[in-house]
DRENLODREN-333645 format. One record per residue (C-alpha): x, y, z. Coordinates in steps of 0.05 Angstrom, whole numbers, padded with zeros to 5 digits, always signed. Layout:
N
XYZ;...
***
This chain:
74
-00137-00573+00313;-00102-00611+00257;-00065-00573+00204;-00100-00571+00137;-00064-00576+00071;-00086-00555+00002;-00068-00594-00060;-00062-00563-00128;-00045-00605-00189;-00033-00594-00263;-00022-00651-00312;+00010-00626-00375;+00036-00676-00425;+00084-00722-00390;+00097-00672-00335;+00061-00670-00269;+00060-00608-00225;+00033-00622-00156;+00036-00570-00102;+00018-00584-00029;+00014-00523+00015;-00019-00494+00077;-00049-00425+00085;+00016-00398+00114;+00056-00418+00052;+00007-00391+00000;+00050-00330-00017;+00112-00373-00025;+00074-00418-00072;+00052-00359-00115;+00125-00338-00120;+00145-00409-00138;+00093-00411-00194;+00123-00348-00223;+00192-00379-00220;+00168-00443-00253;+00133-00404-00309;+00198-00366-00323;+00238-00431-00330;+00245-00448-00404;+00260-00521-00390;+00190-00533-00360;+00126-00537-00399;+00090-00496-00347;+00078-00428-00378;+00049-00361-00356;-00022-00381-00375;-00016-00443-00332;+00012-00401-00275;-00047-00353-00281;-00097-00410-00279;-00063-00442-00219;-00061-00374-00184;-00136-00367-00193;-00146-00436-00164;-00103-00417-00104;-00147-00357-00090;-00211-00398-00099;-00184-00448-00047;-00167-00390-00001;-00238-00362-00005;-00267-00431+00006;-00224-00441+00068;-00249-00375+00097;-00321-00397+00093;-00354-00415+00159;-00360-00488+00178;-00436-00485+00167;-00424-00460+00095;-00377-00518+00082;-00427-00569+00106;-00482-00541+00062;-00437-00550+00000;-00426-00624+00014;
***
């Protein structure tokens, strides 16, 4: 089975935040979002991190759906 990747992107002003991750690296990405939100030299803030975190969990739930459920959503 081929490895699947998730893509999460935020366009904010002139900055682009694009995260590509697999299910095994989800926790590391959540930690990285917190680190990015804490950096004062980035425009990504705590609200952005919260929104992106919610999207990560939505993607996780979607990936746990059965293949039949995924086909019915197409």
